[in-house]
All heavy atoms as an XYZ file, in Angstrom:
824
protein
N      17.542     13.810     -8.421
C      16.708     12.813     -7.804
C      17.233     11.451     -8.224
O      17.457     11.210     -9.390
C      15.272     13.003     -8.280
C      14.393     11.823     -7.957
S      12.707     12.030     -8.539
C      12.020     12.753     -7.077
N      17.460     10.591     -7.274
C      17.889      9.232     -7.554
C      16.809      8.275     -7.086
O      16.354      8.364     -5.954
C      19.216      8.915     -6.827
O      20.196      9.843     -7.253
C      19.679      7.514     -7.130
N      16.388      7.388     -7.983
C      15.385      6.389     -7.645
C      16.097      5.048     -7.590
O      16.780      4.675     -8.529
C      14.286      6.349     -8.699
C      13.564      7.663     -8.956
C      12.653      7.530    -10.156
C      12.781      8.088     -7.745
N      15.950      4.354     -6.498
C      16.638      3.079     -6.360
C      15.707      2.096     -5.664
O      15.184      2.384     -4.598
C      17.903      3.255     -5.533
O      18.538      2.028     -5.346
N      15.510      0.956     -6.305
C      14.664     -0.067     -5.697
C      14.987     -1.406     -6.320
O      15.224     -1.489     -7.517
C      13.192      0.262     -5.904
N      15.016     -2.468     -5.510
C      15.224     -3.795     -6.095
C      14.007     -4.188     -6.924
O      12.887     -3.810     -6.619
C      15.380     -4.703     -4.874
C      14.732     -3.956     -3.762
C      14.857     -2.487     -4.073
N      14.248     -4.925     -7.989
C      13.168     -5.344     -8.872
C      13.229     -6.847     -9.015
O      14.276     -7.408     -9.305
C      13.317     -4.664    -10.247
C      12.220     -5.129    -11.184
C      13.284     -3.152    -10.107
N      12.095     -7.494     -8.815
C      12.059     -8.952     -8.927
C      11.979     -9.374    -10.384
O      11.548     -8.613    -11.249
C      10.843     -9.501     -8.175
O       9.667     -9.188     -8.882
N      12.379    -10.600    -10.666
C      12.298    -11.139    -12.022
C      10.853    -11.156    -12.506
O      10.574    -10.885    -13.679
C      12.894    -12.539    -12.064
N       9.924    -11.433    -11.623
C       8.515    -11.456    -12.008
C       8.046    -10.074    -12.433
O       7.301     -9.929    -13.408
C       7.664    -11.967    -10.844
N       8.482     -9.049    -11.730
C       8.090     -7.685    -12.083
C       8.648     -7.302    -13.447
O       7.961     -6.684    -14.260
C       8.565     -6.702    -11.021
N       9.892     -7.682    -13.711
C      10.494     -7.372    -15.003
C       9.744     -8.091    -16.106
O       9.457     -7.534    -17.164
C      11.988     -7.751    -15.013
C      12.569     -7.609    -16.408
C      12.760     -6.880    -14.036
N       9.398     -9.353    -15.887
C       8.722    -10.148    -16.905
C       7.354     -9.572    -17.251
O       6.910     -9.672    -18.391
C       8.588    -11.590    -16.439
N       6.684     -8.943    -16.313
C       5.348     -8.423    -16.564
C       5.348     -6.975    -17.008
O       4.303     -6.436    -17.329
C       4.480     -8.539    -15.290
O       5.063     -7.717    -14.280
C       4.364     -9.962    -14.820
N       6.501     -6.333    -17.020
C       6.549     -4.926    -17.389
C       6.233     -4.006    -16.231
O       6.178     -2.796    -16.392
N       6.002     -4.573    -15.055
C       5.683     -3.754    -13.891
C       6.835     -2.819    -13.545
O       6.605     -1.662    -13.184
C       5.338     -4.647    -12.694
C       4.792     -3.890    -11.513
C       3.454     -3.254    -11.825
C       2.843     -2.619    -10.601
N       1.622     -1.880    -10.906
N       8.067     -3.281    -13.694
C       9.216     -2.425    -13.382
C       9.247     -1.209    -14.310
O       9.502     -0.083    -13.871
C      10.513     -3.218    -13.492
N       8.967     -1.412    -15.584
C       8.929     -0.303    -16.538
C       7.826      0.676    -16.170
O       8.018      1.893    -16.216
C       8.734     -0.834    -17.949
N       6.687      0.129    -15.811
C       5.561      0.973    -15.423
C       5.918      1.820    -14.194
O       5.664      3.020    -14.159
C       4.347      0.097    -15.123
C       3.123      0.857    -14.667
C       1.965     -0.069    -14.317
O       1.930     -1.219    -14.787
O       1.103      0.379    -13.544
N       6.510      1.182    -13.192
C       6.880      1.905    -11.973
C       7.935      2.973    -12.242
O       7.838      4.089    -11.726
C       7.380      0.922    -10.915
C       6.333     -0.041    -10.356
C       6.998     -1.090     -9.467
C       5.266      0.723     -9.596
N       8.939      2.640    -13.051
C       9.974      3.617    -13.370
C       9.385      4.791    -14.137
O       9.649      5.953    -13.814
C      11.104      2.954    -14.164
C      12.246      3.863    -14.604
C      12.903      4.549    -13.398
C      13.282      3.064    -15.392
N       8.564      4.512    -15.141
C       7.939      5.584    -15.918
C       7.054      6.461    -15.029
O       7.085      7.698    -15.141
C       7.128      4.998    -17.074
N       6.291      5.854    -14.147
C       5.423      6.627    -13.241
C       6.244      7.498    -12.295
O       5.869      8.643    -12.024
C       4.514      5.694    -12.452
C       3.402      5.087    -13.278
C       2.561      4.086    -12.499
O       2.861      3.793    -11.317
O       1.591      3.575    -13.094
N       7.346      6.971    -11.791
C       8.195      7.755    -10.884
C       8.811      8.953    -11.613
O       8.859     10.067    -11.073
C       9.292      6.866    -10.294
N       9.274      8.736    -12.838
C       9.847      9.840    -13.616
C       8.771     10.862    -13.939
O       9.000     12.075    -13.813
C      10.513      9.308    -14.901
C      11.743      8.462    -14.542
C      10.902     10.456    -15.834
C      12.339      7.683    -15.686
N       7.601     10.413    -14.332
C       6.489     11.311    -14.634
C       6.096     12.127    -13.403
O       5.851     13.334    -13.501
C       5.288     10.518    -15.148
C       4.123     11.366    -15.590
C       4.402     12.164    -16.853
O       5.182     11.707    -17.701
O       3.829     13.264    -16.980
N       6.062     11.493    -12.238
C       5.716     12.207    -11.007
C       6.767     13.262    -10.677
O       6.428     14.381    -10.284
C       5.577     11.214     -9.852
N       8.036     12.921    -10.841
C       9.102     13.890    -10.574
C       8.999     15.059    -11.550
O       9.093     16.225    -11.162
C      10.468     13.216    -10.683
N       8.793     14.760    -12.809
C       8.670     15.791    -13.837
C       7.442     16.664    -13.582
O       7.498     17.884    -13.733
C       8.587     15.133    -15.216
C       8.314     16.094    -16.333
N       9.204     17.069    -16.713
C       7.238     16.223    -17.157
C       8.698     17.766    -17.719
N       7.503     17.259    -18.005
N       6.344     16.053    -13.180
C       5.126     16.801    -12.913
C       5.224     17.692    -11.688
O       4.579     18.728    -11.614
N       6.053     17.304    -10.723
C       6.172     18.092     -9.496
C       7.012     19.343     -9.702
O       6.807     20.354     -9.041
C       6.779     17.253     -8.374
O       8.149     16.995     -8.642
N       7.964     19.278    -10.627
C       8.833     20.426    -10.903
C       9.398     20.236    -12.310
O      10.286     19.410    -12.515
C       9.952     20.506     -9.873
C      10.802     21.734     -9.999
C      11.806     21.818     -8.861
C      12.658     23.053     -9.034
N      13.716     23.110     -8.038
N       8.902     20.967    -13.304
C       9.273     20.729    -14.695
C      10.779     20.776    -14.997
O      11.225     20.141    -15.926
C       8.538     21.832    -15.451
C       7.391     22.182    -14.576
C       7.880     21.986    -13.164
N      11.566     21.485    -14.236
C      12.994     21.579    -14.522
C      13.830     20.522    -13.806
O      15.060     20.565    -13.863
C      13.524     22.972    -14.174
C      12.984     24.021    -15.121
O      12.671     23.722    -16.273
N      12.847     25.229    -14.646
N      13.199     19.582    -13.135
C      13.933     18.544    -12.418
C      14.590     17.596    -13.414
O      14.094     17.384    -14.520
C      13.001     17.770    -11.445
C      12.056     16.860    -12.195
C      13.799     16.965    -10.446
N      15.749     17.061    -13.038
C      16.418     16.038    -13.841
C      16.416     14.745    -13.051
O      16.812     14.719    -11.886
C      17.878     16.432    -14.152
O      17.878     17.636    -14.923
C      18.593     15.336    -14.929
N      15.972     13.666    -13.679
C      15.972     12.340    -13.065
C      17.168     11.580    -13.619
O      17.377     11.537    -14.823
C      14.669     11.574    -13.373
C      14.728     10.163    -12.825
C      13.474     12.323    -12.799
N      17.937     10.995    -12.719
C      19.124     10.241    -13.093
C      18.806      8.751    -12.979
O      18.496      8.252    -11.904
C      20.272     10.614    -12.175
C      21.553      9.871    -12.368
C      21.966      9.141    -13.447
C      22.631      9.801    -11.429
N      23.223      8.635    -13.244
C      23.661      9.026    -12.003
C      22.827     10.318    -10.152
C      24.857      8.757    -11.353
C      24.026     10.057     -9.514
C      25.030      9.284    -10.110
N      18.893      8.042    -14.088
C      18.756      6.585    -14.091
C      20.173      6.038    -14.118
O      20.860      6.140    -15.130
C      17.950      6.073    -15.298
C      16.559      6.689    -15.318
C      17.880      4.543    -15.275
C      15.756      6.360    -16.571
N      20.614      5.492    -13.008
C      21.978      4.970    -12.872
C      21.920      3.444    -12.884
O      21.408      2.835    -11.950
C      22.603      5.467    -11.575
C      24.013      4.974    -11.372
C      24.623      5.431    -10.057
O      23.874      5.694     -9.088
O      25.855      5.535     -9.999
N      22.445      2.845    -13.945
C      22.457      1.390    -14.071
C      23.856      0.913    -13.701
O      24.839      1.326    -14.307
C      22.087      0.937    -15.500
C      22.145     -0.570    -15.618
C      20.704      1.469    -15.871
N      23.920      0.039    -12.704
C      25.230     -0.425    -12.216
C      25.460     -1.905    -12.443
O      26.435     -2.452    -11.951
C      25.372     -0.111    -10.710
O      24.304     -0.732    -10.007
C      25.359      1.387    -10.462
N      24.592     -2.548    -13.191
C      24.797     -3.960    -13.514
C      25.384     -4.051    -14.921
O      25.269     -3.096    -15.697
C      23.496     -4.733    -13.391
C      22.408     -4.303    -14.356
C      21.082     -4.954    -14.029
O      20.653     -4.971    -12.878
N      20.426     -5.480    -15.031
N      26.002     -5.166    -15.279
C      26.700     -5.259    -16.572
C      25.830     -5.017    -17.797
O      26.272     -4.412    -18.763
C      27.263     -6.681    -16.579
C      27.318     -7.093    -15.152
C      26.212     -6.355    -14.454
N      24.586     -5.484    -17.785
C      23.698     -5.310    -18.939
C      22.598     -4.317    -18.610
O      22.102     -4.275    -17.479
C      23.060     -6.644    -19.336
C      24.089     -7.660    -19.796
O      25.017     -7.266    -20.527
O      23.987     -8.840    -19.400
N      22.198     -3.534    -19.617
C      21.100     -2.581    -19.437
C      19.799     -3.369    -19.307
O      19.458     -4.163    -20.194
C      21.030     -1.643    -20.642
C      19.931     -0.615    -20.561
S      20.121      0.637    -19.271
C      21.518      1.554    -19.868
N      19.071     -3.197    -18.205
C      17.809     -3.922    -18.044
C      16.793     -3.491    -19.106
O      16.651     -2.301    -19.375
C      17.321     -3.515    -16.650
C      18.465     -2.859    -15.988
C      19.373     -2.361    -17.062
N      16.079     -4.430    -19.705
C      15.088     -4.091    -20.737
C      14.003     -3.138    -20.243
O      13.467     -2.355    -21.019
C      14.486     -5.439    -21.127
C      15.451     -6.469    -20.666
C      16.186     -5.877    -19.503
N      13.700     -3.167    -18.950
C      12.624     -2.308    -18.461
C      12.977     -0.828    -18.545
O      12.088      0.022    -18.583
C      12.173     -2.691    -17.038
C      13.138     -2.372    -15.943
C      13.185     -1.110    -15.378
C      13.991     -3.346    -15.454
C      14.060     -0.818    -14.355
C      14.871     -3.067    -14.425
C      14.909     -1.789    -13.876
N      14.272     -0.483    -18.621
C      14.655      0.927    -18.766
C      14.191      1.430    -20.131
O      13.564      2.493    -20.231
C      16.171      1.114    -18.573
C      16.581      2.552    -18.897
C      16.580      0.762    -17.143
N      14.475      0.681    -21.191
C      14.035      1.074    -22.534
C      12.515      1.137    -22.606
O      11.944      2.059    -23.205
C      14.593      0.105    -23.570
N      11.843      0.173    -21.996
C      10.385      0.163    -22.019
C       9.820      1.376    -21.283
O       8.846      1.992    -21.730
C       9.844     -1.127    -21.396
C       8.339     -1.253    -21.530
C       7.783     -2.519    -20.910
O       8.495     -3.524    -20.807
O       6.603     -2.491    -20.519
N      10.424      1.737    -20.171
C       9.968      2.927    -19.434
C      10.140      4.182    -20.291
O       9.262      5.048    -20.312
C      10.741      3.061    -18.125
N      11.266      4.277    -21.006
C      11.482      5.436    -21.884
C      10.430      5.477    -22.988
O       9.937      6.556    -23.336
C      12.891      5.401    -22.471
C      14.027      5.556    -21.454
C      15.372      5.372    -22.131
C      13.949      6.890    -20.726
N      10.069      4.320    -23.529
C       9.009      4.267    -24.537
C       7.691      4.795    -23.972
O       6.960      5.506    -24.657
C       8.804      2.834    -25.043
C       9.941      2.341    -25.916
O      10.757      3.165    -26.388
O      10.023      1.113    -26.128
N       7.406      4.463    -22.739
C       6.168      4.920    -22.099
C       6.169      6.433    -21.893
O       5.108      7.041    -21.767
C       5.970      4.229    -20.751
C       5.650      2.747    -20.868
C       5.680      2.080    -19.487
N       5.446      0.662    -19.594
C       4.367      0.038    -19.127
N       3.427      0.712    -18.502
N       4.237     -1.265    -19.272
N       7.359      7.039    -21.840
C       7.491      8.475    -21.600
C       7.639      9.284    -22.884
O       7.823     10.498    -22.830
C       8.686      8.736    -20.682
C       8.543      8.215    -19.258
C       9.883      8.224    -18.558
C       7.516      9.043    -18.500
N       7.569      8.640    -24.037
C       7.749      9.343    -25.315
C       6.818     10.551    -25.398
O       5.638     10.459    -25.076
C       7.505      8.394    -26.480
N       7.386     11.681    -25.775
C       6.622     12.907    -25.933
C       6.389     13.699    -24.666
O       5.786     14.762    -24.697
N       6.873     13.224    -23.538
C       6.608     13.902    -22.259
C       7.576     15.048    -21.980
O       7.287     15.924    -21.186
C       6.664     12.903    -21.101
C       5.646     11.799    -21.203
C       4.280     12.281    -20.740
N       3.184     11.396    -21.004
C       3.025     10.155    -20.610
N       3.960      9.547    -19.927
N       1.931      9.491    -20.905
N       8.770     15.039    -22.578
C       9.719     16.133    -22.375
C      10.317     16.178    -20.981
O      10.588     17.242    -20.443
N      10.533     15.034    -20.384
C      11.109     14.974    -19.037
C      12.620     15.197    -19.090
O      13.257     14.979    -20.114
C      10.813     13.613    -18.411
N      13.186     15.636    -17.984
C      14.634     15.776    -17.868
C      15.212     14.465    -17.356
O      14.998     14.102    -16.200
N      15.918     13.740    -18.208
C      16.425     12.423    -17.835
C      17.876     12.297    -18.270
O      18.219     12.626    -19.397
C      15.618     11.288    -18.521
C      14.123     11.435    -18.257
C      16.122      9.920    -18.075
C      13.255     10.537    -19.128
N      18.713     11.800    -17.372
C      20.093     11.433    -17.686
C      20.233      9.958    -17.332
O      19.809      9.530    -16.262
C      21.108     12.268    -16.878
C      22.526     11.739    -17.051
C      21.038     13.733    -17.283
N      20.825      9.187    -18.246
C      21.044      7.758    -18.012
C      22.542      7.508    -18.014
O      23.250      7.939    -18.927
C      20.381      6.883    -19.110
C      20.664      5.401    -18.858
C      18.885      7.143    -19.168
N      23.019      6.815    -16.977
C      24.415      6.365    -16.961
C      24.416      4.856    -16.780
O      23.544      4.289    -16.128
C      25.232      7.027    -15.838
O      24.649      6.733    -14.571
C      25.313      8.534    -16.018
N      25.409      4.223    -17.408
C      25.524      2.765    -17.339
C      26.988      2.417    -17.115
O      27.820      2.571    -18.010
C      25.008      2.135    -18.629
C      25.027      0.649    -18.608
N      25.096     -0.109    -19.754
C      24.979     -0.252    -17.585
C      25.098     -1.389    -19.446
N      25.028     -1.498    -18.132
N      27.298      1.975    -15.911
C      28.666      1.588    -15.564
C      28.865      0.126    -15.919
O      28.224     -0.748    -15.350
C      28.910      1.816    -14.079
N      29.719     -0.129    -16.889
C      30.066     -1.497    -17.265
C      31.492     -1.765    -16.802
O      32.214     -0.823    -16.446
C      29.970     -1.707    -18.784
O      30.986     -0.938    -19.425
C      28.601     -1.317    -19.318
N      31.938     -2.995    -16.815
C      33.326     -3.263    -16.432
C      34.336     -2.536    -17.319
O      35.448     -2.228    -16.888
C      33.463     -4.779    -16.584
C      32.067     -5.296    -16.430
C      31.191     -4.236    -17.023
N      33.930     -2.216    -18.571
C      34.853     -1.582    -19.499
C      34.845     -0.063    -19.469
O      35.875      0.565    -19.735
C      34.543     -2.037    -20.939
C      34.697     -3.541    -21.097
O      35.583     -4.128    -20.453
O      33.901     -4.121    -21.862
N      33.700      0.539    -19.206
C      33.608      2.001    -19.316
C      32.336      2.518    -18.665
O      31.425      1.756    -18.336
C      33.623      2.403    -20.784
N      32.286      3.842    -18.543
C      31.069      4.531    -18.108
C      30.401      5.072    -19.363
O      31.007      5.820    -20.125
C      31.396      5.687    -17.165
C      30.190      6.541    -16.800
S      28.882      5.667    -15.921
C      29.586      5.594    -14.294
N      29.159      4.660    -19.597
C      28.400      5.130    -20.754
C      27.341      6.103    -20.256
O      26.703      5.855    -19.227
C      27.736      3.958    -21.472
C      28.723      2.914    -21.903
N      29.500      3.050    -23.019
C      29.080      1.743    -21.340
C      30.285      1.998    -23.143
N      30.048      1.186    -22.125
N      27.174      7.204    -20.977
C      26.241      8.245    -20.549
C      25.369      8.696    -21.706
O      25.799      8.699    -22.861
C      27.000      9.463    -20.031
S      28.056      9.155    -18.625
N      24.174      9.131    -21.366
C      23.265      9.677    -22.366
C      23.733     11.048    -22.846
O      23.408     11.463    -23.947
C      21.862      9.786    -21.777
O      21.869     10.542    -20.588
N      24.480     11.741    -22.017
C      24.980     13.083    -22.309
C      26.476     13.098    -21.982
O      26.897     12.431    -21.037
C      24.286     14.114    -21.432
C      22.791     14.139    -21.566
N      21.980     13.112    -21.140
C      21.969     15.069    -22.072
C      20.714     13.415    -21.375
N      20.679     14.597    -21.943
N      27.286     13.866    -22.721
C      28.711     13.961    -22.360
C      28.838     14.507    -20.938
O      27.979     15.284    -20.518
C      29.270     14.956    -23.368
C      28.308     14.902    -24.519
C      26.950     14.618    -23.917
N      29.850     14.132    -20.153
C      30.985     13.313    -20.527
C      30.654     11.823    -20.414
O      29.686     11.438    -19.781
C      32.035     13.690    -19.490
C      31.247     14.004    -18.265
C      29.948     14.614    -18.779
N      31.478     11.015    -20.979
C      31.294      9.564    -20.920
C      31.017      8.994    -22.290
O      30.622      9.713    -23.206
N      31.246      7.703    -22.424
C      30.968      7.016    -23.682
C      29.485      6.979    -23.955
O      28.673      7.052    -23.043
N      29.125      6.885    -25.188
C      27.728      6.915    -25.616
C      26.993      5.625    -25.277
O      27.561      4.546    -25.325
C      27.693      7.143    -27.128
C      26.352      7.528    -27.670
C      26.010      8.986    -27.427
O      26.816      9.755    -26.956
N      24.790      9.349    -27.724
N      25.713      5.748    -24.982
C      24.829      4.598    -24.813
C      24.555      3.987    -26.186
O      24.756      4.643    -27.215
C      23.509      5.036    -24.177
C      23.574      5.544    -22.744
C      22.226      6.140    -22.360
C      23.966      4.443    -21.799
N      24.054      2.763    -26.244
C      23.685      2.175    -27.537
C      22.696      3.088    -28.285
O      21.806      3.678    -27.660
C      23.033      0.843    -27.162
C      23.590      0.518    -25.821
C      23.815      1.843    -25.135
N      22.843      3.209    -29.614
C      21.993      4.132    -30.385
C      20.488      3.926    -30.190
O      19.743      4.901    -30.110
C      22.388      3.858    -31.842
C      23.761      3.291    -31.756
C      23.831      2.548    -30.443
N      20.030      2.685    -30.089
C      18.600      2.434    -29.912
C      18.088      3.024    -28.594
O      17.025      3.642    -28.540
C      18.312      0.933    -29.960
C      16.831      0.626    -29.842
C      16.539     -0.866    -29.899
O      16.778     -1.465    -30.967
O      16.076     -1.400    -28.880
N      18.866      2.859    -27.525
C      18.470      3.416    -26.236
C      18.538      4.940    -26.281
O      17.668      5.628    -25.752
C      19.343      2.865    -25.115
C      18.917      3.262    -23.713
C      17.556      2.665    -23.372
C      19.936      2.832    -22.691
N      19.544      5.469    -26.933
C      19.705      6.918    -27.058
C      18.510      7.525    -27.801
O      18.004      8.573    -27.414
C      21.016      7.210    -27.791
C      21.491      8.630    -27.660
C      22.100      8.951    -26.308
O      22.344      8.079    -25.471
N      22.346     10.210    -26.070
N      18.038      6.852    -28.847
C      16.880      7.331    -29.595
C      15.619      7.319    -28.736
O      14.816      8.252    -28.777
C      16.656      6.470    -30.835
C      17.701      6.666    -31.911
C      17.587      5.663    -33.049
O      16.495      5.064    -33.218
O      18.591      5.469    -33.750
N      15.445      6.268    -27.968
C      14.274      6.187    -27.081
C      14.322      7.301    -26.041
O      13.301      7.918    -25.735
C      14.231      4.831    -26.393
C      13.839      3.713    -27.318
C      13.983      2.385    -26.632
N      13.087      1.416    -27.232
C      13.168      0.120    -27.020
N      14.087     -0.371    -26.210
N      12.331     -0.704    -27.603
N      15.510      7.543    -25.503
C      15.676      8.604    -24.510
C      15.374      9.971    -25.129
O      14.712     10.798    -24.510
C      17.087      8.566    -23.924
C      17.401      9.631    -22.887
C      16.471      9.520    -21.685
C      18.848      9.529    -22.450
N      15.842     10.200    -26.342
C      15.600     11.480    -27.011
C      14.097     11.740    -27.170
O      13.639     12.875    -27.027
C      16.299     11.511    -28.359
N      13.313     10.706    -27.429
C      11.864     10.859    -27.597
C      11.163     11.164    -26.275
O      10.090     11.757    -26.257
C      11.269      9.598    -28.223
C      11.680      9.425    -29.675
C      11.135      8.135    -30.240
C      11.627      7.940    -31.670
N      11.208      6.641    -32.214
N      11.763     10.757    -25.162
C      11.163     10.974    -23.846
C      11.679     12.245    -23.164
O      11.097     12.704    -22.190
C      11.452      9.773    -22.940
N      12.770     12.795    -23.675
C      13.482     13.890    -22.995
C      13.115     15.268    -23.516
O      12.642     15.424    -24.630
C      14.993     13.704    -23.167
O      15.426     12.543    -22.541
N      13.450     16.250    -22.702
C      13.277     17.634    -23.128
C      14.531     18.091    -23.889
O      15.611     17.535    -23.739
C      13.006     18.547    -21.941
C      14.159     18.707    -20.966
C      13.812     19.786    -19.915
N      14.836     19.867    -18.899
C      14.707     19.404    -17.667
N      13.593     18.800    -17.296
N      15.693     19.530    -16.804
N      14.349     19.132    -24.685
C      15.460     19.683    -25.459
C      16.316     20.615    -24.600
O      17.495     20.805    -24.877
C      14.942     20.419    -26.684
N      15.737     21.189    -23.557
C      16.472     22.122    -22.703
C      17.520     21.425    -21.858
O      17.604     20.196    -21.810
N      18.315     22.209    -21.178
C      19.415     21.689    -20.362
C      18.919     20.764    -19.258
O      17.817     20.912    -18.744
C      20.202     22.844    -19.751
N      19.782     19.793    -18.933
C      19.549     18.882    -17.811
C      20.787     18.913    -16.923
O      21.880     19.257    -17.375
C      19.265     17.427    -18.281
C      17.957     17.346    -19.043
C      20.402     16.883    -19.121
N      20.618     18.574    -15.667
C      21.739     18.510    -14.734
C      22.412     17.154    -14.888
O      21.762     16.114    -14.783
C      21.259     18.692    -13.304
C      22.388     18.654    -12.325
C      22.751     17.604    -11.532
C      23.311     19.698    -12.039
N      23.841     17.923    -10.793
C      24.220     19.209    -11.070
C      23.477     20.997    -12.514
C      25.261     19.982    -10.570
C      24.513     21.761    -12.002
C      25.381     21.255    -11.041
N      23.720     17.169    -15.165
C      24.452     15.905    -15.309
C      25.125     15.595    -13.980
O      26.001     16.344    -13.525
C      25.492     16.007    -16.417
C      25.981     14.679    -16.883
N      26.647     13.796    -16.060
C      25.887     14.073    -18.081
C      26.964     12.710    -16.739
N      26.505     12.854    -17.974
N      24.746     14.495    -13.335
C      25.274     14.185    -12.005
C      26.771     13.884    -11.980
O      27.417     14.093    -10.957
C      24.468     12.965    -11.570
C      23.978     12.364    -12.837
C      23.817     13.485    -13.805
N      27.338     13.419    -13.073
C      28.775     13.138    -13.095
C      29.577     14.392    -13.426
O      30.633     14.623    -12.836
C      29.093     12.020    -14.096
C      28.373     10.699    -13.837
C      28.740      9.673    -14.892
C      28.678     10.173    -12.442
N      29.083     15.191    -14.347
C      29.770     16.437    -14.707
C      29.552     17.516    -13.652
O      30.309     18.470    -13.559
C      29.276     16.935    -16.058
N      28.499     17.360    -12.855
C      28.113     18.324    -11.821
C      27.857     19.712    -12.400
O      28.247     20.735    -11.825
C      29.185     18.393    -10.714
C      29.220     17.159     -9.838
C      27.949     17.028     -9.010
O      27.657     17.869     -8.173
N      27.171     15.995     -9.271
N      27.190     19.725    -13.567
C      26.814     20.979    -14.203
C      25.715     20.707    -15.223
O      25.517     19.568    -15.645
C      28.017     21.636    -14.889
C      28.592     20.833    -16.024
C      29.842     21.477    -16.629
O      30.268     22.535    -16.163
O      30.388     20.900    -17.576
N      25.014     21.765    -15.653
C      24.004     21.582    -16.692
C      24.669     21.222    -18.024
O      25.743     21.719    -18.348
C      23.323     22.952    -16.788
C      23.732     23.698    -15.581
C      25.039     23.135    -15.132
N      24.007     20.354    -18.782
C      24.462     19.977    -20.117
C      23.278     20.102    -21.061
O      22.120     20.042    -20.623
C      25.058     18.541    -20.156
C      26.298     18.450    -19.265
C      24.029     17.510    -19.751
N      23.520     20.270    -22.376
C      22.413     20.388    -23.314
C      21.541     19.139    -23.334
O      22.047     18.004    -23.249
C      23.092     20.570    -24.665
C      24.458     21.067    -24.349
C      24.818     20.441    -23.022
N      20.234     19.333    -23.430
C      19.310     18.208    -23.533
C      19.407     17.553    -24.893
O      19.967     18.118    -25.841
N      18.857     16.344    -25.001
C      18.893     15.616    -26.269
C      17.501     15.371    -26.823
O      17.331     14.653    -27.791
C      19.636     14.263    -26.120
C      18.912     13.354    -25.123
C      21.077     14.487    -25.757
C      19.426     11.927    -25.144
N      16.488     15.972    -26.214
C      15.110     15.747    -26.631
C      14.835     16.198    -28.049
O      15.465     17.128    -28.546
N      13.898     15.515    -28.665
C      13.512     15.861    -30.042
C      12.102     16.411    -30.062
O      11.339     16.224    -29.187
C      13.594     14.644    -30.997
C      15.030     14.245    -31.175
C      12.765     13.495    -30.498
């Protein structure tokens, strides 16, 4: 499942973007527990609302893969690819399930990172 929507600066400033992202992931997870949601960030910097959305999902055990394409490299929450920043990785681990997730770049299941 890919979620894509433009976000205004006002929405980011109020946390509305984080709320919407967290609600969309929760809805996907609630509709089918084994679903994997792919958060694909294609701008140079990781938007703060992604981390905030992961914080809102702590303990939910959702299937989430995050990729971040920067000019230098592709960073991924799960191999293959370079690692995401440790703080974001920790937040993702708290929101994620321990079981396998589908990795959209590897095109196969990979071990989950949930705690």
